[in-house]
N, C-alpha and C positions, 0 to 999 in steps of 0.2 A: 205481660211486665214482670211476675213472681212469681212465676212457676219455678216446682223445684222436678221436675219431672223428665227432663234429659236425659242428664245422667246414666239412667235407669236400662236405656241401649247396648250403653258399654259395660252393663255387671249380668244384666237380663238371663244369662247362663245360670246363676244361680238365683238371686236377687231379687223375686217378681216386687210384680208394682203393687200388690195386695196381701195381706195372708188373712185367711179363714177366720171369721174370730170364734174362741171358743165357746162350744160347747157344754160341758164339764166343769165344774170346780178342781179345784189344783187339791182338793181331800180325795178326789174320785182316778184324778188324774196318779194322785201317787199311791192308792191301794190298788190301781189296773196295770203300774209299771212291778207294784210289789207281786200279783199274782202270774204276772206275764215271765216276770227273770225274779223269783224269790230267791235264787243263790247267789245272783251277782251282787257283788259290791256295792252299797248304794255310801260308805262312809270310811277311807281310811283314815285312822286316828292316832298318829303318830306311826306306829308300826304294830298298831290292833283292826281287822278287818269287821266291821259289819255289814250282814247283807239286807236286800230289803226286805225279805221275807224277815229278821228279828228287828229291822227299825220299826217296822207294822206292830208286829208283836209289840214293842215296849209303846210303842204310842196306841195301840187298847187300852193297855193298862191302865195307861195314865186318864183316859179318857175314863176310864171303869170307875173312877177314884174324884174327878170332874164331877162324873153321875154322883154316885152316890153325895158328892157336896152338895149337890142339885144346880149345878153348873149348867146351862145352855143357851138355845140359841140368843147369839145377840150380843151375850154378858163376854164383859172384857177379861181377855188373859195376860197380867204385863211378868217378861222376864227380861232379867238381869242377868244374864252369863256370856262370855268368853265363846269364842269358834271351838263348839265341845257336840257332844251327840246328845248331849239332854236337849237343846236350843230343838234340835230337829222332834224328839219328841216326846216335850210341849208343845210345838205350834200341829203337828198332826193331831197328839190328840185333843188340843181344842176344838180340831177343826173336825174329826168326828160327831164333836158335840155342840156346833155350828156356834164356835164362840169365835172372838177374835182378838186373835195374835197379838198382842203390846211392845214390840221391844222396845227396850230401855239401854242406854252407852251403859257398859262396865265402868265408865269414867267419871258418871253423875255422880255430885257430892248430896247433901239429905234436903237443900231447895231441890233442885231439878226433879230430883226422885219424886217427891212430896208434891210438888207442882204437877207433872204424867199423872204420877198417879189418879189423884184428886180432881184432876179434870179428866180422863176417861173413866172416872168410876168403876175401876177393875174390884173384881170381888175374889181373884186367886195371883198370889203374887209369888215368882219365882225364882231363885235368888245365891250367887255364893256365898256362902258362907259371911265374906272376907267384907260385902257388900252390907249384907243384914247388918252385923255388927260392928263396922264402924260409920254409914254411912244412913241406914233407912229405917233401923227397928224406933228411932226418936220419934219418926211423921207417921207410921204407920197410923197411931192410933187419928188421925186428922184425917185416911180417906176415909172408904167406902171396903176397906180389903177384908176381908171375913177369914181369909186362910192361906196361911203364910207357908211354904216349902221352903229349903234351906236344902241347898244342892247335895251336902253331906247327905242326909233323910231322902234324898230324891230315890233310888231305885228301893228302900229298902222299902221305902211308902204306898212303889206299886207295886213288888214282889209277886200280892199275894191275895191281889186283887181281882175278883175275875168277873170276866167281860162277855157278854155276849151282844147277839146281833139287834137288839133290842133297846140298844144304846148307841147305835149307831142313826146319828140322825140324819134326815135331806140336808143337805148343801146344793148350790143353785150355783152357776156362776153369777149370778148380781148381788151374793152376799155378801158381807164386808171379810174379807181373810185376814187386812190388817188394820191398824191402826199407827201411822209412824211421822213421828212428830219431828215436823222443820219448821227452823225458826224462821224463816220465810227473810223476809224484810221490813216488820211490824214489832219486834219485838219480841213479845210471848211469844211461848212453841206453839204451833200447831197442828192437829190432829190430821192428817193430811188421812182421807178412806180412800184403803185402796183394797178395790173390790178384788173375788176372785179370776173373774174374764182380763182385769191390767192385768194384775200378773202374769196370770197364762199368758195373752196374748206378746207380752214383749219376752218372757222366757223363748216362747217359740220363732221369736224377733232373735234373739240369740244365737240360738240354735237353726233356721235358719242361714244366717250371715255368716254364721261362721261354723257351718259343714259338721255339727256336732252329733255323733253317730258312736255305734259299737269300736272301743278301741282307744275311745277319746278321756281322758282324766282330768278332773278340775280341781284348781288349785285354791283351796279359799284363804285369800290373803284377804279380801274383802271382808271388814266386819260384817256376821250375821246382825246384828240390830238394824246395817245399815240396806237403804232401798238395795243396793249393788248387789249386797251378800245375797240381799233376799230373791233376787228376779235372778241372777246371772251366776249365784253358786247351787241355793238350792232348792228352788225349784226351776233350776235348766236340767240339774240333776238326775229329777222326778219326772222332768218328761219327756228327756232323753233315755233314763236307763242309764247313765254312768255314775259311778264314783266321783265324790267332793274329798277333797283331804283337808282335814281339820287339826287344827298343831295348837288351838289355845291362844296362840296371837302368836302375830308378825315375829318371828327370829330369824337375820339370813342365814345363818352359818342351817336354823336346822331351815329352812325352804328348801335350800341346797340339795341339803341329805335328803326329804324328801319326795324332789324335783325330781332326782335319778334313781330315787328307793321302787317308786313310784307309775313312772314316768310321766309324770304331770303333760300335759300337751296344751291345756288352758285355764289360763288368769285373765280377770280383771282387777285391777290395783292401783289405787291412788301412785303420784309419780315418783311421794316419795321414797314406797317402798324398791321402784326401780333406782333410780338413785344410790338407796343404801345396798343393793345387792353389788352394785357397779362399784359398789368402796370397799365391798368387804375383803377383796382378793380374792387368791386361791386357781384352781384346773377344777375346772368341774361342768360332768357330760350335761349339757340344753338341749340334745339335737331333737327329740320330743316338745319338746318346750314350743312350739310351732302361731299360736294363736290365742296373742299378747292384746291384751287393753289396758288404755290409762281414761283418766277422766274425774273431773269434779273439782281444780285446778289449773292453772297454764302450766303448757309444755315446752319448753322449748325444746326446737329441733335438735341442737347440738345435742343433749340425752339420748333423743330417740338416734343418731345416728352412733351414738357410741352404743349406746347397748345392742345394736345391730352388727357392729363391729367387734367385738367385742361375741359377744355371743352367735352370733347370726339368726337373731330373733329380732324380727321387728316387730313396736310395736304400733298398738293402733289407737289413735286418739277420736274417742266416744264427750259425748254428752249429753245431758238427762239430769233430773230433779227428781227428788222425791215425787213431786205430783203428777211429774209424765212418769212414773212406776219402772225409773231405771231412763235406758236410751229411749233418744225424741233424731239422736244423730248418732252416726257407728261411720268409718272408714274400713271399705269393703278389704276384707282377707287378702292380706298380700301385695297392698297396697301402699304405698306413702302420701299421705296426706300432703298439699300444698303448702305453700306457705306465704301470704301474706307478705307483699313487699314493700304495704307503707306503713305495718306494725308491725312485721318478724314476729306475728303471732303463725304455730303449727295451724289449721283448717281441723277445728274440732268432729268435722264428717259432714257425711249426708243424709237426707233425712232418711229415717227407716221404712219399711213397708207402709203403709197406710195411715202416714202418719204427714200430711198440711202444715208446711212451716214458712213463713216471709216475716221480711223484718218490716215495721211498724213505726210513726213518726211516736216518738218519748211525752210527747203532747196531745198529741188525737189521733189513738190506738187504729182509729177507723179510718185514716189517713197510710198506705202499702208506698214505700218510699222504692227506687232504682234498685237494681245491683249496685252493687262498690257503695251505696249510701249506709251509715249507720244509722240502724235504727236499734227498736228490741224487737227482738225474737220472740215472736207471735205463734204459738200450734192450737193445730183439731187435729183430733184420731182417734181412734178408741182405745189406747193405751191410758189416757190423762185419767185421771186420781175423781171420785165423786166429789172431794166437798171437803171442808174443813170442820173436825167434827166439834160440831155446834156450836158450828161461829158462823151465819148466814152472810152475814154482814159481809167477813173477810173473802170470804166464799164471792161472795158476789162480783165483791171488788176484785177481785180476781183476772175475772175474765171481760173482755169486751166483745162486746154481738159473738159469742159462745164460742171466741178464741180466748184461749190463756195466756195473761202477760208475762213470760218470766223471768222480766228483771232485769237481767242481760243486756247487753249492748251489746252488735255484729253487725257485719255485714254478709254477705251474699256475690260470690264471684259469678262470670258470666256462668259458672260451667255447674252453678249451685253448688258448690261449696261454701262453710256459713266456719268464718273465723267470730272468736269473742274478740273482742277489739278495750272494753270496760264494762264496769259492771253501773243501770243506774242508783240502783240505793245504796250504803254506806255496808252493805256487808263484807265480810272478812272468808274470805274461805284460807284455811290453813290446814295443808296434808290434807286435805279433801273432805274435812270437815268445816261445814260452816258456821261462824261464828257474831252474831248480834252482838257490833258495838255495846248499844245500854244493856244486855246482862252483864257486861267485863264490869263497865262504869258503876252501875249497881254495885256492885260487892265491893271495889275501888272505894265507894262513899260511906263503905263502913266504917273503914282504918279512921283512927280519932283525929291521925292529923293531916287529913286528904282537903284541902279547900274545892279544889276544880279538878275534875276528870272526867278526860277524851282519852277516846282508844281509836286508832286507824293499823286499818293493814297493810307495811310494810313489804315492798317482794325480800325475799330471800331463800336461795339455791336451791336449796333444800325440800323445806315447805311450801314451796311457790308463795304462801305470804304466809309471815309471822304477827302475832299481837302487839301492838306496840303503843303505853302508854303515855303520854303529855299529862303529867300532874304539878297544880299549884298546891304546896302548904300552907298549912297554918303559919302564923309565926312564931308559936311556942313548939312547933315542931320541926324546925328548922334543920334538927338533926339526922332524922330520918334518912336513910340508904333506899336506894336502887332497890339493896338486896331485900330488906325487910320488906317492904313495896312488892315485890313478884313472891318470895314465903310466902304473904301475908294471903296474896289472890290464891297462889298454888293450893293451900291449905283448905277452899272455900268454893272452888271451881273445878269441870271436868281438867286432863293436863293439856287437849289441844286449845281449853278457851283463856287460861292466865296469859300477861305479859310477858316473855322473852326481853323483851325491855322496856325499861322506864328512862325518863326524860324528866328531869325536873325544868320549871320556868316559873317567870313572876305572875305570868296572867295568860289562860287560855286565849290566844285568837279568838274572836267571838264578829257576827254579823251587826246590825245596827239596831236588829230584834234583839238580838242576843245569843242566837245559836253559833254552834259551833263552825270554826270554820274549813273542815276539815279534809279539803282539799290543800288548803292552805300548809295544815300540819304532815300533810304525810308527803311536799317536798323538801319537809327537812331533816 
């Protein structure tokens, strides 16, 4: 009744039903590539080229520095860096020492940085100078961080450090590669434990599904601190031996220039990035750009059609979570996902090789629902994370009888395509980033004029959803404006989190037990 395999017959020429389980760690995979093609480009950083051999050498020097600092197996290295080469140097250098990489969003503010550094117990923190000076230094004393390295000092710090083979520790596929923090559905960020074999498996999924090999060039639009950037850019580059284009932060004009200059072929990006490219205007040669994916936010079929009409490039919808190490569902290369006639939603794809996916009852997840009936997506497979860092109870709650419960409500059609139709919890997805309303509300309550605050996501043609705050003011603060509230929030949280819209109400609607009626607010 709930098999998801019949569709495989149609795509079996290039999508196997199963993929081999990884036998090597990601650092072993990277080093093998660096030894095999040392002179091949690993990174195009704007107009500069860094080869695999050069990247490996710089990673060795950073590993030597970590060795000097006494950092070894299982210890955490946190990094707050945009899409620049230093991120990869830190990552591969940390792995050579058996350390765990903890990517932090460069958009985080003090409290967000402090919480994650303390939670993971990071011993080393590498960050851009501006982040250190404006956000991080004030909270470092409350963490276990012993060494702080500003980006402006990074290359000088590793320049003259000697490396030898004894500094390279053994790393297995079952060792932890990353802690990637996710808000999930319970408010406090949780560190998803991503093993080397999880990252390698889904990098191989992308490589196989989109036929990535010699001649391909990955456009690094997705942030490197996000699971998509980790798997579909860095890991895929190392596994396939192809370059990734990095250019600090997304900019439409620079994106087009680099696509043309480096003949980019593949990207995975939030739909907002593709919309920004559509809005940019001008004539651009995107003929090389043929393997494009999106995920993380609802996708309007009209945007996909407009992009194809203008650039001749088909956007393939995908689905995944931090806990699934990026994709659990993909749209096969060259195909267009169907549109659900009931909801108008574009299909998120088909289950990847090795993925068991089913729709279960939202109250009783042991009950598997028939095709066409909405329920929660449950997943099982070799790509799923190993649990939440130091949160056994949250890990146990995330699973039911060995199946991971995603919290997303979907339907599956007769052909095995999945469609997201709702969200089980109140999570907001803005520009592909997950926002937990309680995080925003906690900040809003710090404003002296706020009596009550409730946050919801509302549809946004560009961002997918945007954050809207309903606020009841204290009587003595009746003159507070929406602009003041927005500025107050913007100064205290990441840019994707703060409310873009503020509506003042006399009272927040509530249930009899006092809980906010978010569904009622979404209709306003």
